[in-house]
N, C-alpha and C positions, 0 to 999 in steps of 0.2 A: 881734594879740598881746595877751595879758593884761597888765593894768597891773602896774607894778613891785611894788606893795604885795602883790598876790595872789601873785606869784612868791616874794617873800621869806617870806611866811607859809608857803607850801608847803614851803620848804626846812627849816622847823623840824622836820617829821616825816617827810619823805621819806627813803628809804634813800640812803646815800652814793653808790652806783653810779648810781641814778636821778637824784640831784641833779646829778652830773657831766653826765649825759646832758641834763638840763633846761637846765643852764648853757650847754652847747654849742649845743643847738637854739635856745634863747631869745635868746642874746646874741652868740655867736660861731659862726656857721655855718661848717662846714668849708670851707677853701679848696680850690678845684679847680684843679690845675695843668694847663694845656693840654698835650695829647700832642705837638702839633707847633706850638710857639710861633712867633709872628710877630716877626721882628726887622726893623724898618724896613718894607719893603713885601713881604718874602718870608718864607715859612714855613721853619722849620728842621726837618730830618728826622734821625732817629738813623742811626748807621752800620749798614750791613748789605749783603748782596749786591746787592739792587736799588737801594737808596738811594745806594750808592757809585757804581754805574753811572749813575744819574741825575745825580749831581754831576759826573761826567766829561762827560756829554753837555751839561749846561748850561755847563760850562767851555768846551766846543768852540763853543757858540753865542755866547759872550762873546769868543772869540778872533778876532783879525783874520787868523789864518792858516788855510789850508785843512786839513781833516782828511785825513790820509794813509791809504793802503791798509794800511800797517804798523799804524797805530793801530786801524783796523777789525779787523784780524786779532788784535790784542791784546785787544780788548774784545767781540768777537762770536764765537759758535760757528761752526763751519766751514760750516754750511748757508747762511750769508750770503756772497754774493760781495763781496769787498773793494772792488773798483772800483765796482760798482753802489751799494753803501752809501755810499762816500766821495762819489760824485757826488750822491747824493740829499741828504746832509747839506750839502754845499757849495752846491748849486744850488737846493735847495728849502727845507730846514729852516732854515738859517742866515739867508737873506734874509727869510724870513717871521717869524722869532722871534729876531732878533739881541738879545743881552744879556738873554735871557729870565729871568724870575724865577718862583717858584712862587706863583701867585695864589691857589690853592685846593688843598686836599688832599682827595681822595676816598677813596683806599685806600692803606694802607702795610702790606705784609707782607714777610717775607724773600724771597719769590720773585715777587711781583707788586706793582707800584706804579702808581697812577693819580693824576695831578695835572693841574691847569689851569695853563698857563703863558702868559705874554705879556711883551713888553718893558715896562720901566717907563714908566708913563704912556700906554701904547698902549690903544686901544679894541678892540672886537670886529672880526674874529673872534679869540677866544683859541684856544690849542692844547689839545686834550683828549688828553693824552699817556699812553700805556700802555707800561710796561717790564716785561719778565720776565727773570729771571736764575737760573742754577743755584745751588742751596743749597750744594753741595759743590764741591770742587776749586777752579778759578780763577774761579768765579762769572761766567762770561761771559754776555752778553746772548743770550737765546734767543727773545725776543719784543720787537718794537718797532713801535708804530703811533701815528699822530696824526691827529686829525680836527678840523675847525673847530667851535667852540662859540661860540654867540652870546649867552651870559649867562643863558639860561633854558631849562628843560626843558619848559615849559608851552606847549601849543598856544594860539593867540590866543583861542580861544573859552572857555578856562578861566581866563584871566588876571583876569577881573573877578568870578568866582564868590565868593559868601559861603561861610562855613564850612558852613552847612547845605546850600547848593546843591551844594557840592563833594561832600559826603557822599551826597546824593541821586544825583548823577551816578555816583559810585563804584559804587553798588549795581546800576547798570544794566550794568556791564562784565563780569559773570559771572552764571551762573544760581543760584549759592549763595554770596553774598558775606557778609562780616561786617566791621564797622568799629567801632573804638573810638578816639575822641579824648578823652583824659581826663588826670587828674592823680594823682600819688602824693602823698598827704598826709603830714603829720608822724607820723601813726600807722601809716604804711606801707599804708594802705588806698587802693585804686584807685577813683576816683570818675569816672564818665562825664560828659563835657560834651556829647559827641555819641555816640549809641548807635544802631548799625544791626546788630542781631543779635549784640551783643557778648557775650552769654552762651550762644551757640550753638556747638557743636563744628564745627570746620572742619579740613580737612587742612592741616598746617602747612608741608609741605616741610621744608627744612633748619632751620627755627626750632626743631625738636626738639633741636638741638644745644645750646640754651640750658641745658637740664637736665643735660646732660653737663658743661658748663662749671661748673654749680653744684656738681656732685660733685667736680670737680677743685679748685675753690676751697675746698670744705670740707676736702679732704685737705690742702691747703696750710695752711689756718687751724689745723688740728689738728696740724701738724708732720710729717705722714706724707710729704709731698712738698714740694718747693721749686721756685720758678720756674726754677732752673737745673738741676733734675733732668734727666738725660740719657735719651733714648729712642731706641734704635736702630731703623732702618727694617727691618722683617722682611716677607718675602714673604707669609706667612700672613695678614697684616693689610692687604694692599693692597686697595683698593676701587675699583670702577668710577669712572672720570672723576677720579681723584685727580691733582691737578696735580703732586705730588711723586713719582708712580710712576716717573718716569724717573731718579730719583736712584739711585745704586748701593746694593744691599742692604748693610745695616750702617751706612749714613750715620747719624751721630748728631745728633739734634735736641735742643734744650732744650725743656723743658715750656712755657716762655713762647712759643717760636716755634711749637710745635705748636698751642697755644691760639689764637694769632693767625691761623694758617693755617685752623683749623677755623671760626673766626668771620668773619675778614676776607675770605677768598675761598671759604669753605664747602668746604674741601678734605675730600673723603670719606675719604681714607687717613689723614690726621691725625685725623679723627673716630674711626675704628675703632681706631687706636692708643690714643687717650685713653679710649675705652670699655673697652678691655681693661685699661688701666693702673689705673683706679679700680674697675672691676667693676660688673656689673649690679646687685648688691644695694645698693651705695651710691647709684647713680643713682636707683633706685626709692625709696630712703629720702628722697632730695632731692625727688622728685616729691610724696611725701606731705607733707613738711615745708613745701613751698612752697605749700600750700593749693590744690593742683590740684582742680578741681571734680569730676572723675570719674576718679580715678587709675587705675582698672582699665583705662581706655582705652589707657593707655601701657604696661601691664604684660602680658607681659614686655617690658621695654624693649629693643627690637631695635637692633643696630648697622646700618650701611648695607648691608653684604653680606647680613646676615640678612634685612633687609627686601626687598632686591632679589631674593632667592631666590623670594619670593612672586610677583614680577612675571615672572621669567624661567624658573624651574626646574620649576614644577609646572603641571599643567593647571588651568584656571580653577576647576573644581569643587573640586579639592583645596585650592587657595589660599583659596577662600571657606569651606571647612570650617574652616580655621585661623581666618580672620577672625571667623566666627560661633561658634567653639567657646568653651568655658569656659576660664578661666585655667589650670586644671590640664591640660586637653587641649592648650592652646597650649604650655605648658612641656614637656610630653612630646614634642610634635611638634618643637619647637625642638631638643630634645636628640637625638632619634632621626633626624629627617629633614633639618633645616636645618644644624645645626652641622657634620655630616660633609662637606657640600659647599661650605662657605665656604673661601676667598673666591669670590664670584660675579661674573664679568665679563661676563655675558650668558647667553643660553640660547635654547631653542626656542620659548618662549612670550612673549607681550606682553600681560600682564593689566592693561591700563589701567583696566579696570572697577573695580579695587580702589583706584585712586589716591585717591578721595575718602572712601571708607568703611573701607578696610582698611589704612591707613597711619598714621603718627603724626598724632594729632589733638589739638586744644586749642581753647579759646575765646579770643577776644581778652583777656578778663579774666584767664584763666590766665596768659597771656604777660605781661600787666602785673604780676601778682603775682610772677612770676619775676624781673622787673626790680627790683621793690621789695625782694625778699629779697636779691638780689645787692648792691644798693646799700647794704644795712645791714651788710655785712661791716665789720670794724673799720677805721676810718679810719687810713691810714698803714701798714696791714699789707701783707705780701706778697700776701695773698689778694685784697684789693681792688685792689692794683696789677696783678695778673695779669688780673683781670676787666676793669679799666678799659682795659688795652692790647688785650685780645682783642675786647671788644665795641666799643671805640673805633677799631679798625683800619680800619673802613670806614663811610662815610655813605651808600653806594649811589648817590648822585647829588651833583652840585656845588651850591653856594649853600646849604649847610646848616651846615657846621662853624663858620664865622666868626660866626654869630649866637649861639653858645652856649658856655659854659665846658666843658660835657661833652656829647658825643653818643655814644649807644650805638645800634648797629644790628645786626640779623640779619634776613635774608630767606631765601627759598627758592623752589624750583619743582620740579614733577614734569612731565616732558615726554614726549610720545609722537609718533606720526606726524602727529597733528593739532595739534602745538604744545603750548602750556602748558595742562595740565589744572588745575594748581595754581600760583598765583603769590602769594607772601606777602611782606609788608614789616612790620618792627617797629622803631620808633625810640623811644628815650628821650632827651629834650632837657632840659638842666638848666643853670640859672645859679645860682651860689652864693647861698645865702640864700633861694632861692625853691623852691616845690614843683615837681618835674619834670613836664613834659608827656610823654604817650605818644601815639603814633600807631600803631595796629595795623590794618593793611589786608590782609584775607585774601580773595583771589579764588579760588573753586573753580568749575570748569565741567565738566559731565559729558561734553561732547563735545569738549573741548579748545578751542583757538583763542583763548585770552585774549590781548588785545592789550597787550603789555608797555608800549608807548609811551603808550597812552591811560591806563593805570594810573599810569605815571610822571608824566604831566602833571597828573592830578588830585591825586595825593599830593604832588607838588611845590607845587601851589597851597595845600594844607592846611598844609604845612610853612612856606610863606611867610607865611600868615596868622598862624600861631602865633608866628613871629619878630617880628611887629608888635604882639603883645598887650602891654598895659601891665604 
C-alpha cells in the first residue's frame, strides 16, 4: 500500500468519484457477507424448495422417532415407495448421521442442493448429500442420494504436489489443455502466477453462460430488470437436459432463481430463457466490453438450442461450413436454418468433431477478465447481489467455501459416446481486503475420455494450496 502522505496528496487533485473509490480501496475494503453463514458448527441456508426439504430431513435425523410412511408421502413424489424410503431413513440414514449438521455447502439452488453432513464432533466418513425438489406446486423431493465422503477429493499421489507440479500434471490430462492460476489486481487486471496456455482459445462448455450473466447484471444495473422480475417457463425455450423441463409450462420463476439455476447447476433451459430475456445484442456488447481477446469467436452468441443444432441437426459438412464461415454468413445461417428448428432436443447427427473448434471458446485470461468485470459492479447493488448469488451458488466440490469470504464458480462439459470431450472449471476465490485468486482449468480432448476424477483431484490440490497462501 502507498504511504499515507502520498494518498492524501493525491486527494487534493483527484476527482470526487475517484477519491471515494480510492478511499474505499485503500482504507475500507468492501465487506463480503457469506452466502451461507455458519452459526455454531452448521451452515444456515435460505428458504426454498430444496432447502426446506433438507431442513425437514435433518429434523428427522435429529428426532428420536421413526419417520412414518405418511411423512414420506407428504415429502416425496409418488415415484418413491413410502415404506422403502421410511425403512431406509430409519435403518440406514438415521443411525449413520444422527443429529447431522451441515458441515460444508457445495451447491444451493431452488431445485438442487448438495451439502456435506455429519453429526457434531463426528469424523469421517461424512455424508455427501444430494436433494432435488420441484420448483412449483408442493415442492416434493424428486431426488435423494447420499454417499460417503472422507474429507478430500484428492488422490493420494496428488496430495503432496507443489503448485507447479499440479499444473504440470493437469496439462497431461487432455491433449489440448489450458490453465491459469492468477490474481485480479486492484486495477481489475488479471495477472498470471501459473500459466499453461492461458492465452490460448479452448472450448468452454457451459462457462459461456458467464457472459449471459454479465448481460443480465447489466440490465439490472441499468434498471431494465430486477432480481424479482418474473419469467414464465415457455415450451419454445426448453433446452436439452434442462433440469426444470419437467415443471409445468407457465411456471413462473424469478430472475434471481433463473440466474442461480443457470450458474449453480448449469441448467440449459434457464440459460435459454435468460438469453432470450436480455437478447443477443446486449450479450455481444458485454463480450466486447469485458475485453474478450477475440470477440468474433463468440459472435453470433448462440444459445444452447442453437448450438446443439450444429451437433444434432445438420450433416457435419454443413455444420463445419457454419463454423468456418464469416460472421455475416453465420448470422444468415442462424436466421434461416437454425432459428426455425429450435428448440433442439436431439437429432440424426452426432458432430462431436466440432466440440473443440466449433463451439463457445475463450482463453483462461478471457474468463478471468469476465470475473474481474462482474466483480466491479456497484457494491451493495441489486446487480452485484444477483451475480454473487448466481456465481456463488456452487463450488463444484467440497472443502472450498469455508476458506474464503467469497467463492464464485462456473464449469462445463461437452460429452459424447467417448465421455468428456470438454471439461472446464473456473473459480474466483476472495477474502475481503485481498486481491482475488482465480483458477481456470480447461481440458479439451479431441477423442473424448477426459477423466473427471483425475481433473478434480489435481484442481482440488491447487485450491488447497491457494487456501494456504499467506
